[in-house]
C-alpha positions as CSV (number, residue, x, y, z in Angstrom):
1,M,5.4,3.4,-38.8
2,N,3.2,6.2,-37.5
3,K,5.2,8.7,-35.4
4,I,2.7,8.3,-32.5
5,H,4.3,4.8,-31.9
6,L,7.8,6.1,-31.3
7,Q,8.7,5.9,-27.7
8,S,11.6,5.5,-25.3
9,K,12.7,2.1,-24.1
10,D,10.7,0.4,-21.3
11,H,13.4,-1.3,-19.1
12,H,10.8,-3.9,-17.9
13,S,10.3,-5.3,-21.4
14,Y,12.6,-6.9,-24.0
15,A,10.3,-5.7,-26.8
16,K,11.6,-3.1,-29.3
17,P,8.2,-1.6,-30.4
18,N,9.8,1.0,-32.6
19,E,10.9,-1.8,-34.8
20,A,8.0,-4.3,-34.6
21,R,4.9,-4.5,-32.4
22,I,1.7,-6.4,-32.1
23,K,-1.6,-4.7,-32.9
24,H,-4.1,-7.6,-32.5
25,L,-4.0,-10.9,-30.6
26,R,-6.1,-13.9,-31.3
27,L,-6.0,-16.6,-28.5
28,N,-7.2,-20.2,-28.7
29,M,-6.8,-21.6,-25.2
30,E,-7.7,-24.7,-23.3
31,V,-7.8,-24.7,-19.5
32,S,-6.7,-27.8,-17.6
33,F,-7.4,-27.9,-13.9
34,D,-5.9,-31.4,-13.6
35,E,-2.6,-30.3,-15.0
36,K,-2.8,-26.7,-13.9
37,V,-1.8,-25.4,-17.3
38,L,-3.1,-23.4,-20.2
39,K,-2.6,-25.0,-23.6
40,S,-2.7,-22.2,-26.1
41,T,-2.1,-20.9,-29.6
42,A,-1.6,-17.1,-29.9
43,T,-1.8,-15.4,-33.3
44,Y,-0.6,-11.9,-33.6
45,Q,-1.1,-9.3,-36.3
46,I,1.9,-7.1,-36.3
47,E,3.2,-3.8,-37.6
48,K,6.9,-3.2,-38.3
49,S,9.3,-0.7,-39.7
50,P,10.7,-1.5,-43.2
51,S,14.1,-2.4,-41.7
52,A,12.8,-4.7,-38.9
53,K,14.6,-8.0,-38.8
54,E,12.9,-9.5,-35.8
55,I,10.1,-9.1,-33.3
56,I,10.7,-9.7,-29.6
57,F,8.2,-11.0,-27.1
58,D,8.4,-11.2,-23.3
59,T,8.0,-14.7,-21.8
60,K,8.5,-16.3,-18.4
61,D,8.5,-20.1,-17.9
62,L,6.5,-20.8,-21.0
63,E,7.1,-24.0,-23.0
64,I,7.2,-22.8,-26.6
65,K,6.1,-25.7,-28.8
66,A,6.1,-24.2,-32.3
67,V,6.3,-20.8,-34.1
68,Y,4.7,-20.0,-37.5
69,V,4.7,-16.9,-39.7
70,N,1.8,-15.9,-41.9
71,D,-0.4,-18.6,-40.1
72,S,1.1,-21.7,-41.6
73,I,4.9,-21.4,-42.3
74,E,6.7,-23.1,-39.4
75,I,10.1,-21.6,-38.5
76,K,12.8,-23.1,-36.4
77,S,15.1,-20.1,-36.2
78,Y,13.4,-18.5,-33.3
79,S,15.3,-18.3,-30.0
80,L,14.9,-17.7,-26.3
81,K,17.7,-15.5,-24.9
82,G,18.7,-14.7,-21.4
83,K,17.0,-15.7,-18.3
84,D,16.3,-12.9,-15.8
85,E,14.6,-13.6,-12.5
86,I,12.3,-10.6,-12.9
87,L,12.0,-10.2,-16.6
88,G,12.0,-13.8,-17.8
89,Q,13.3,-14.5,-21.3
90,A,13.2,-12.7,-24.6
91,L,11.6,-14.7,-27.5
92,H,13.3,-13.5,-30.7
93,I,11.4,-14.3,-33.9
94,P,12.9,-13.4,-37.3
95,L,10.9,-11.3,-39.8
96,D,11.1,-10.5,-43.4
97,T,9.3,-8.1,-45.7
98,T,6.4,-10.5,-46.2
99,T,5.6,-11.2,-42.5
100,K,2.2,-10.1,-41.4
101,T,1.3,-12.5,-38.6
102,I,3.1,-14.6,-36.0
103,K,1.6,-17.7,-34.5
104,I,3.0,-19.3,-31.3
105,E,1.9,-22.6,-29.8
106,Y,2.8,-22.8,-26.2
107,E,1.9,-24.1,-22.7
108,T,2.1,-22.4,-19.4
109,S,4.0,-23.8,-16.3
110,P,1.9,-25.1,-13.4
111,N,3.8,-22.5,-11.4
112,A,3.1,-19.6,-13.7
113,E,3.3,-16.4,-11.6
114,A,0.2,-14.8,-13.0
115,L,-2.1,-17.8,-12.5
116,Q,-3.6,-19.0,-9.3
117,W,-5.3,-22.4,-9.3
118,L,-7.6,-22.9,-6.4
119,N,-8.8,-26.3,-5.2
120,E,-12.3,-27.2,-3.9
121,K,-11.4,-26.3,-0.3
122,Q,-10.2,-22.8,-1.3
123,T,-13.5,-21.5,-2.8
124,A,-17.0,-20.7,-1.6
125,S,-18.6,-22.9,-4.2
126,G,-16.5,-26.0,-3.4
127,K,-15.3,-26.2,-7.0
128,P,-11.9,-25.4,-8.5
129,F,-11.3,-21.8,-9.6
130,L,-8.7,-20.0,-11.7
131,F,-7.8,-16.4,-12.0
132,T,-5.0,-14.3,-13.4
133,Q,-3.2,-11.3,-12.2
134,S,-1.2,-9.7,-15.0
135,Q,-0.1,-6.4,-13.5
136,A,2.6,-5.4,-13.5
137,I,4.7,-7.7,-15.7
138,L,3.2,-11.1,-15.1
139,C,1.2,-11.4,-18.3
140,R,4.4,-12.9,-19.9
141,S,3.9,-15.9,-17.7
142,W,0.6,-16.9,-19.4
143,I,0.9,-15.3,-22.8
144,P,4.0,-14.6,-25.0
145,I,3.5,-10.8,-25.2
146,Q,5.2,-7.5,-25.5
147,D,4.7,-6.8,-21.8
148,S,5.0,-3.0,-21.6
149,P,2.1,-0.6,-20.7
150,S,3.1,1.5,-23.7
151,I,2.2,-1.2,-26.2
152,K,-1.6,-1.5,-26.8
153,F,-3.5,-3.9,-28.9
154,T,-7.0,-5.4,-29.4
155,Y,-7.7,-9.0,-28.9
156,E,-10.2,-11.9,-29.4
157,A,-10.2,-15.3,-27.7
158,Q,-11.8,-18.7,-27.7
159,V,-11.4,-20.5,-24.4
160,K,-12.4,-24.1,-23.6
161,V,-13.0,-25.0,-20.0
162,P,-14.4,-28.1,-18.2
163,E,-18.2,-28.6,-18.3
164,G,-20.1,-26.6,-15.7
165,F,-17.6,-23.7,-15.5
166,L,-18.0,-20.1,-16.7
167,A,-15.0,-18.4,-18.3
168,L,-14.6,-14.6,-18.2
169,M,-12.0,-12.2,-19.6
170,S,-11.2,-8.5,-19.7
171,A,-13.5,-8.3,-22.8
172,E,-17.2,-8.7,-23.8
173,N,-18.3,-11.5,-21.6
174,P,-21.0,-14.2,-21.4
175,Q,-23.5,-14.0,-18.6
176,A,-24.4,-17.7,-18.1
177,I,-22.6,-21.0,-18.2
178,D,-22.5,-22.7,-21.6
179,T,-22.9,-26.5,-21.5
180,T,-20.3,-26.8,-24.3
181,G,-17.6,-25.3,-22.1
182,V,-16.4,-23.1,-25.1
183,Y,-16.6,-19.3,-24.8
184,S,-15.7,-16.6,-27.2
185,F,-14.5,-13.1,-26.3
186,N,-13.8,-9.8,-28.0
187,M,-12.0,-6.7,-26.8
188,P,-12.4,-4.1,-29.5
189,Y,-10.5,-1.4,-27.7
190,K,-6.7,-1.2,-27.4
191,I,-5.3,-2.3,-24.1
192,P,-1.8,-3.0,-22.7
193,A,-0.7,-6.5,-21.6
194,Y,-1.2,-5.9,-17.9
195,L,-5.0,-5.6,-18.5
196,M,-5.2,-9.1,-20.0
197,A,-7.3,-11.2,-17.6
198,L,-8.9,-14.6,-17.4
199,S,-11.0,-16.3,-14.7
200,V,-12.8,-19.6,-14.7
201,G,-15.1,-20.9,-12.0
202,D,-18.6,-21.8,-10.9
203,L,-20.1,-18.4,-11.3
204,D,-23.5,-16.7,-11.4
205,F,-24.4,-13.3,-12.8
206,H,-26.7,-10.5,-11.4
207,K,-27.7,-7.7,-13.7
208,Y,-28.2,-4.2,-12.3
209,D,-28.9,-2.2,-15.5
210,S,-27.9,-2.1,-19.1
211,I,-24.1,-1.8,-18.5
212,C,-23.5,-3.0,-14.9
213,G,-23.6,-6.4,-13.2
214,V,-21.8,-8.6,-10.7
215,Y,-20.4,-12.1,-11.1
216,A,-19.8,-14.3,-8.0
217,E,-19.8,-17.8,-6.8
218,P,-23.3,-18.9,-5.8
219,P,-22.8,-18.8,-2.0
220,T,-21.3,-15.3,-2.3
221,M,-23.8,-13.8,-4.7
222,E,-26.5,-12.5,-2.3
223,K,-24.0,-10.6,-0.3
224,A,-22.2,-9.3,-3.4
225,K,-25.3,-8.0,-5.2
226,N,-26.5,-6.1,-2.2
227,E,-23.1,-4.6,-1.5
228,L,-22.6,-3.4,-5.0
229,E,-26.1,-2.1,-5.8
230,D,-24.8,1.5,-6.3
231,L,-22.7,0.5,-9.3
232,D,-24.9,2.3,-11.7
233,K,-24.8,5.5,-9.6
234,M,-21.0,5.3,-9.6
235,V,-20.8,5.0,-13.4
236,A,-23.2,8.0,-13.7
237,A,-21.3,10.1,-11.3
238,A,-17.9,9.4,-13.0
239,S,-19.3,10.0,-16.4
240,K,-20.8,13.3,-15.3
241,L,-17.4,14.4,-14.0
242,Y,-15.0,13.5,-16.7
243,G,-16.8,12.4,-19.8
244,K,-18.5,9.4,-21.3
245,Y,-17.7,5.9,-20.1
246,K,-16.0,4.4,-23.2
247,W,-15.7,0.7,-22.4
248,G,-19.3,-0.6,-23.1
249,R,-19.9,-2.5,-19.8
250,F,-18.7,-2.2,-16.3
251,D,-19.1,-5.5,-14.5
252,V,-17.4,-6.7,-11.3
253,L,-16.2,-10.2,-10.6
254,M,-16.1,-11.1,-6.9
255,L,-13.1,-13.4,-6.5
256,P,-12.2,-15.9,-3.8
257,P,-10.3,-14.6,-0.7
258,S,-6.9,-15.4,-2.1
259,F,-6.9,-12.5,-4.6
260,P,-3.8,-10.5,-3.6
261,F,-5.3,-7.0,-4.2
262,G,-8.4,-5.0,-3.3
263,G,-9.3,-4.8,-6.9
264,M,-7.9,-5.0,-10.4
265,E,-9.2,-2.7,-13.1
266,N,-9.4,-5.2,-15.9
267,P,-11.5,-3.4,-18.6
268,M,-15.2,-4.5,-18.8
269,L,-14.6,-6.8,-15.8
270,T,-13.1,-5.4,-12.6
271,F,-11.7,-8.1,-10.3
272,A,-12.6,-7.5,-6.6
273,T,-11.7,-9.0,-3.3
274,P,-14.5,-10.4,-1.0
275,T,-12.9,-8.4,1.9
276,I,-15.0,-5.4,0.7
277,L,-18.2,-7.3,1.6
278,A,-18.8,-5.5,4.9
279,G,-22.6,-5.6,4.7
280,D,-23.0,-1.8,4.8
281,K,-21.4,-0.6,1.6
282,S,-18.7,1.1,3.7
283,L,-15.8,-0.4,1.7
284,T,-17.2,0.1,-1.8
285,S,-14.9,3.1,-2.4
286,L,-12.6,0.4,-3.8
287,I,-15.1,-0.2,-6.6
288,A,-15.1,3.5,-7.3
289,H,-11.3,3.3,-7.5
290,E,-11.4,0.6,-10.1
291,L,-14.1,2.4,-12.0
292,A,-12.0,5.5,-12.1
293,H,-9.3,3.5,-13.7
294,S,-11.6,3.3,-16.7
295,W,-10.3,6.8,-17.4
296,S,-7.0,7.0,-15.6
297,G,-4.9,4.0,-16.5
298,N,-7.1,2.0,-18.9
299,L,-7.9,5.0,-21.2
300,V,-4.7,7.1,-20.6
301,T,-2.0,4.7,-19.5
302,N,1.4,5.2,-17.8
303,A,4.0,4.8,-20.4
304,T,6.3,2.8,-18.1
305,W,6.1,1.6,-14.5
306,D,8.4,4.5,-13.5
307,D,5.3,6.7,-14.4
308,F,3.0,4.6,-12.2
309,W,1.7,7.6,-10.3
310,L,-0.1,8.7,-13.5
311,N,-2.4,5.7,-13.2
312,E,-2.8,5.6,-9.4
313,G,-2.6,9.2,-8.2
314,F,-5.3,10.2,-10.8
315,T,-7.4,7.3,-9.8
316,V,-7.4,8.1,-6.1
317,Y,-8.3,11.7,-6.9
318,F,-11.1,10.5,-9.2
319,E,-12.3,7.9,-6.7
320,Y,-12.7,10.5,-4.0
321,R,-14.6,12.8,-6.4
322,I,-17.0,9.9,-7.2
323,M,-17.5,9.2,-3.5
324,E,-18.1,12.9,-2.8
325,A,-20.7,13.0,-5.6
326,I,-22.6,10.0,-4.2
327,Y,-22.1,10.3,-0.4
328,G,-21.0,13.9,0.2
329,K,-17.9,15.9,0.9
330,E,-17.5,14.9,4.5
331,Y,-17.3,11.3,3.4
332,A,-14.6,12.1,0.8
333,N,-12.7,14.1,3.4
334,M,-12.5,11.1,5.7
335,L,-11.1,9.0,2.9
336,A,-8.5,11.7,2.1
337,L,-7.4,12.1,5.8
338,I,-6.9,8.3,6.1
339,S,-4.8,8.5,2.9
340,K,-2.8,11.4,4.3
341,R,-2.1,9.5,7.6
342,E,-0.9,6.4,5.7
343,L,1.2,8.4,3.4
344,E,2.9,10.3,6.2
345,Q,3.7,7.1,8.0
346,E,5.1,5.3,4.9
347,V,7.2,8.3,3.9
348,K,8.6,8.4,7.4
349,E,9.5,4.7,7.2
350,M,11.0,5.0,3.7
351,M,13.2,8.0,4.7
352,A,14.4,6.1,7.8
353,D,15.2,3.0,5.7
354,G,17.3,5.0,3.2
355,K,14.7,4.8,0.4
356,E,14.4,8.5,-0.2
357,E,14.5,8.1,-4.0
358,D,11.4,6.0,-3.8
359,T,9.4,8.9,-2.3
360,K,9.5,10.7,-5.6
361,L,6.5,10.5,-7.9
362,K,8.7,9.8,-10.9
363,L,10.4,6.5,-10.0
364,N,13.5,4.7,-11.2
365,L,12.7,1.0,-11.1
366,K,15.4,-0.2,-13.5
367,G,16.7,-3.6,-12.5
368,R,13.9,-3.9,-9.9
369,N,10.5,-5.6,-9.8
370,P,8.0,-2.9,-10.7
371,D,5.8,-4.1,-7.8
372,E,8.3,-2.1,-5.6
373,G,6.5,1.0,-6.9
374,L,3.2,-0.2,-5.3
375,T,3.5,2.2,-2.3
376,S,1.4,5.0,-1.0
377,I,3.6,7.4,-3.0
378,A,2.0,6.6,-6.3
379,Y,-1.5,6.5,-4.8
380,D,-1.6,9.1,-2.1
381,K,1.2,11.5,-2.9
382,G,-0.1,11.4,-6.4
383,Y,-3.6,12.3,-5.1
384,F,-2.4,15.2,-3.0
385,F,-0.4,16.6,-6.0
386,L,-3.6,16.6,-8.1
387,K,-5.5,18.1,-5.1
388,R,-2.8,20.8,-5.1
389,L,-3.3,21.5,-8.8
390,E,-7.1,21.7,-8.1
391,E,-6.4,24.3,-5.4
392,L,-4.2,26.4,-7.7
393,A,-6.6,26.3,-10.7
394,G,-10.0,26.1,-8.9
395,R,-12.2,23.1,-9.2
396,E,-14.1,24.3,-12.3
397,H,-10.9,24.9,-14.4
398,F,-9.4,21.6,-13.1
399,D,-12.4,19.5,-13.9
400,Q,-12.5,20.9,-17.5
401,F,-8.7,20.3,-17.7
402,L,-9.1,16.6,-16.7
403,A,-12.0,16.0,-18.9
404,N,-10.0,17.3,-21.9
405,Y,-6.9,15.3,-20.8
406,F,-8.8,12.0,-20.8
407,D,-10.6,12.8,-24.1
408,E,-7.6,14.1,-26.0
409,N,-5.3,11.3,-24.9
410,A,-7.8,8.4,-25.0
411,F,-6.3,4.9,-25.7
412,Q,-2.8,6.4,-25.7
413,T,0.1,6.4,-23.2
414,M,1.5,9.3,-21.1
415,T,4.9,9.9,-19.6
416,T,5.4,12.1,-16.5
417,E,7.3,14.6,-18.6
418,G,4.4,14.6,-21.1
419,F,1.9,15.3,-18.4
420,I,4.0,18.2,-17.0
421,T,4.1,19.8,-20.4
422,Y,0.4,19.2,-20.9
423,T,-0.4,20.8,-17.5
424,Q,1.8,23.8,-18.2
425,Q,0.0,24.4,-21.5
426,Y,-3.6,23.5,-20.9
427,L,-4.1,24.2,-17.2
428,F,-1.8,27.1,-16.3
429,A,-1.2,29.0,-19.6
430,K,-4.7,28.4,-21.0
431,N,-6.3,29.8,-17.9
432,N,-3.8,32.5,-17.2
433,I,-2.9,30.9,-13.9
434,E,0.6,31.6,-12.5
435,E,2.6,28.4,-12.0
436,P,4.3,28.4,-8.6
437,D,8.1,28.2,-8.6
438,N,9.5,24.7,-8.2
439,L,6.0,23.1,-8.3
440,F,7.0,20.1,-10.4
441,D,10.5,19.9,-8.9
442,D,9.1,19.7,-5.4
443,W,6.1,17.4,-6.1
444,V,7.3,15.1,-8.9
445,Y,11.1,15.0,-8.6
446,G,11.5,15.9,-4.9
447,V,11.9,13.4,-2.0
448,G,9.5,13.3,0.9
449,L,6.4,15.5,1.1
450,P,6.3,19.2,0.0
451,D,5.6,22.0,2.3
452,D,2.4,23.0,0.4
453,M,0.5,19.8,1.1
454,P,-3.3,20.5,0.9
455,Q,-5.0,20.7,4.3
456,I,-8.1,18.7,4.8
457,E,-10.4,18.7,7.8
458,S,-13.2,16.4,9.0
459,G,-15.8,17.3,11.5
460,L,-16.7,13.7,11.9
461,F,-13.1,12.8,12.8
462,K,-12.9,15.6,15.3
463,N,-16.0,14.1,17.0
464,V,-14.3,10.7,17.0
465,E,-11.2,12.2,18.7
466,S,-13.4,14.0,21.3
467,T,-15.2,10.7,22.0
468,L,-12.0,8.8,22.4
469,E,-10.6,11.4,24.7
470,K,-13.6,11.1,27.0
471,W,-13.6,7.3,26.8
472,L,-9.9,7.0,27.8
473,V,-10.7,9.0,31.0
474,Q,-14.1,7.4,31.9
475,K,-13.7,3.9,30.4
476,D,-17.5,4.1,29.8
477,N,-18.7,2.1,26.9
478,D,-22.0,4.0,26.9
479,L,-20.0,6.9,25.3
480,L,-19.5,4.8,22.2
481,P,-22.1,4.8,19.5
482,D,-23.9,1.5,18.7
483,S,-24.2,1.9,14.9
484,A,-24.0,5.6,14.0
485,W,-20.3,5.6,13.0
486,S,-19.0,4.6,9.6
487,T,-16.1,2.2,9.0
488,H,-13.8,5.2,8.5
489,E,-14.8,6.7,11.9
490,W,-14.0,3.4,13.7
491,L,-10.7,3.1,11.9
492,H,-9.8,6.6,13.0
493,F,-10.8,5.7,16.6
494,L,-8.6,2.6,16.7
495,H,-5.7,4.3,14.9
496,E,-5.7,7.2,17.4
497,M,-5.6,4.9,20.4
498,P,-2.5,5.8,22.4
499,D,0.3,3.4,23.1
500,S,-0.5,3.6,26.8
501,I,-3.6,1.5,26.5
502,G,-3.4,-2.1,27.6
503,V,-5.2,-5.4,27.6
504,D,-8.0,-4.1,30.0
505,E,-9.0,-1.4,27.6
506,M,-8.9,-3.7,24.7
507,R,-11.1,-6.2,26.5
508,L,-13.6,-3.4,27.4
509,L,-13.8,-2.3,23.8
510,D,-14.2,-5.9,22.5
511,A,-17.1,-6.4,24.9
512,K,-18.9,-3.5,23.3
513,K,-18.0,-3.8,19.7
514,N,-16.8,-7.5,19.1
515,F,-13.9,-6.2,17.1
516,T,-12.1,-9.5,17.3
517,T,-14.9,-11.3,15.3
518,S,-15.8,-8.3,13.1
519,G,-16.9,-9.1,9.6
520,N,-15.3,-5.9,8.4
521,S,-11.8,-6.7,7.2
522,E,-10.5,-3.2,7.5
523,I,-11.6,-2.8,11.1
524,K,-10.5,-6.4,11.9
525,T,-7.0,-5.7,10.6
526,E,-6.6,-2.4,12.5
527,W,-7.8,-4.2,15.7
528,M,-5.5,-7.1,15.3
529,L,-2.5,-4.8,14.7
530,L,-3.4,-3.2,18.1
531,G,-3.8,-6.7,19.6
532,I,-0.4,-7.8,18.5
533,K,1.2,-4.7,19.8
534,H,-0.4,-5.0,23.2
535,N,-0.4,-8.9,23.4
536,Y,-4.1,-9.1,23.6
537,K,-4.4,-12.9,23.5
538,P,-8.1,-13.3,22.5
539,I,-7.1,-12.1,19.0
540,Y,-4.7,-14.9,18.2
541,P,-7.1,-17.7,17.1
542,E,-8.9,-15.3,14.8
543,L,-5.6,-13.8,13.6
544,E,-4.5,-17.3,12.5
545,R,-7.8,-17.9,10.7
546,F,-7.6,-14.5,9.0
547,L,-4.0,-15.0,7.8
548,I,-4.7,-18.4,6.5
549,N,-7.9,-17.5,4.6
550,T,-7.2,-14.0,3.4
551,G,-4.8,-13.3,0.5
552,R,-5.0,-9.5,0.2
553,R,-1.5,-8.2,0.5
554,K,-2.7,-4.8,2.0
555,F,-3.7,-6.7,5.1
556,L,-1.1,-9.4,5.2
557,M,2.0,-7.3,5.0
558,P,1.4,-5.1,8.1
559,L,0.1,-8.1,10.1
560,Y,3.2,-10.2,9.4
561,Q,5.5,-7.2,9.9
562,T,3.9,-6.4,13.2
563,L,4.2,-10.0,14.3
564,L,7.9,-10.0,13.4
565,E,8.4,-6.8,15.4
566,S,6.6,-8.1,18.5
567,E,8.7,-9.1,21.5
568,N,5.9,-11.4,22.6
569,I,5.9,-13.5,19.4
570,N,8.3,-16.3,18.6
571,K,9.2,-16.5,14.9
572,D,8.5,-20.2,14.8
573,Y,4.8,-19.3,15.6
574,I,4.8,-16.9,12.6
575,L,6.4,-19.5,10.3
576,R,3.9,-22.2,11.4
577,I,1.0,-20.0,10.4
578,Y,2.7,-18.9,7.1
579,E,3.4,-22.5,6.1
580,Q,-0.3,-23.3,6.4
581,A,-1.3,-20.1,4.7
582,R,1.2,-19.8,1.8
583,S,-0.6,-22.1,-0.6
584,N,-3.7,-19.9,-0.3
585,Y,-1.8,-16.8,-1.5
586,H,-1.2,-15.6,-5.0
587,Y,2.4,-15.2,-6.2
588,V,2.1,-11.4,-5.7
589,S,1.4,-11.9,-2.0
590,Y,3.7,-14.8,-1.1
591,N,6.6,-13.3,-3.0
592,S,6.5,-10.2,-0.8
593,I,6.0,-12.2,2.4
594,D,8.8,-14.6,1.6
595,N,11.1,-11.6,1.4
596,L,9.8,-10.1,4.6
597,L,10.1,-13.3,6.6
598,G,13.3,-14.6,4.9
599,Y,11.3,-17.7,4.0
600,Q,12.8,-20.3,1.7
601,P,10.2,-22.6,0.3
602,Q,11.2,-26.2,-0.2
603,K,11.9,-27.1,-3.8
């Protein structure tokens, strides 16, 4: 095998890629909404070392029906070993010197963790809907796969769905419903398993230009196409910064509200939450974030989930640079300051909870669910580290460094240690820049936040603070702007509200801005957190509706956490809401909230 394939063991996968690995996947899949299963045949082209005796796949709750080698020779000597709550089971398939392909016939479980099956009442179109969420290690619950970010492969697929539905994947996609219900897909670029994606629903397509468009359910399309009309500008700005966009198309799929994340960077087809549809493009930095992943993550991928910051820290940095290029430096500074505030708060909580080790950029997630690495450390501490490197090198040198980094490592994986070496050679040494003592020890391997955190200022936020100070004294709503402030300014205004305010102040603000019924999910969440803390009763009907109908974990976790901490809320009230809401959440969300609430679902 080529030396470039040699790598250290990923402790979140059973695979042994130095012995045998997949290089191309061909899927033949039928989607059954009635049974809530995928009935599939997966055929893999493999490469192996001369001494390889077996190939190992990751699986979780899959029913393996048959295994073949070289397309047609059925073998019975495969085995499923172990059963780990997080990792699932290892599927061992014997090899000999003649083995070139493996074919597996299988069926998913109705409770597959990656899949969410939505009924007619849970969608805008009033028709069933299916979507997957493979990151971090859930792909193994819908495809037998070597589920490590370090193992990349190309794929093709044929998917059969019920009549009247459109199927989409992280691949070259159709743009209209086919009356046969059969769709073909091709992904010619190497991707890891966590970027495998499938969605099936009643969907329309709106084209912006030759590479950008948006898919959405018909009732959502008008709002979605208006909100995302700057897609082409984002792609142009990103390409100007760090090199040609290498994935062919950049389309966005607007999913139903139960989607657990803001977005998922599935190549060629970013998945997005409808909670970004604020009506004023104020939350579309999320799309810039997913676009940035087309370079950081999809192109150059973290080798293991311990190196997750290499995906997310880079992407936040890149996201803010895209937003700066389109909307200006002051806009990007507001985003960075909100990140800094959230980072400082989370680090404080983690240190208080004895989780100091998880405040390091380089994580140790062995024996744990890699979703535990989904904190502001990877995203925001990672961003500020790269911002620090930019300060040390100067923006011109740093931009050239990043452009080279993405180009020279395209379609490969990167470890934290590999990035450090690359930085020392091609940023510091190449440009004769002195590397500060303990830079990497403090930022990458150190706990908490370093002393040399970049300082960022926002004149707009200072104006917000001045306005808030006057309003707290005068209680005069005429001091508040009617429409001039952005979402980020209002978020800052609400976050800076002192603990001393009470119900009277909240009622006064609500009369001016109607925060309780806001259509902006970020503002609504910040407002409801204030309302819970101060027992502002008008929020509770809207809070229940929001918790039941929104699946985005970013909003759900702090709301449930604050409800739990409130002296005014009975836990029975929280559980009553959760029992109504849980079936609307994806596994990624309800797994976290089950743990938070100590909730035991009935078997």
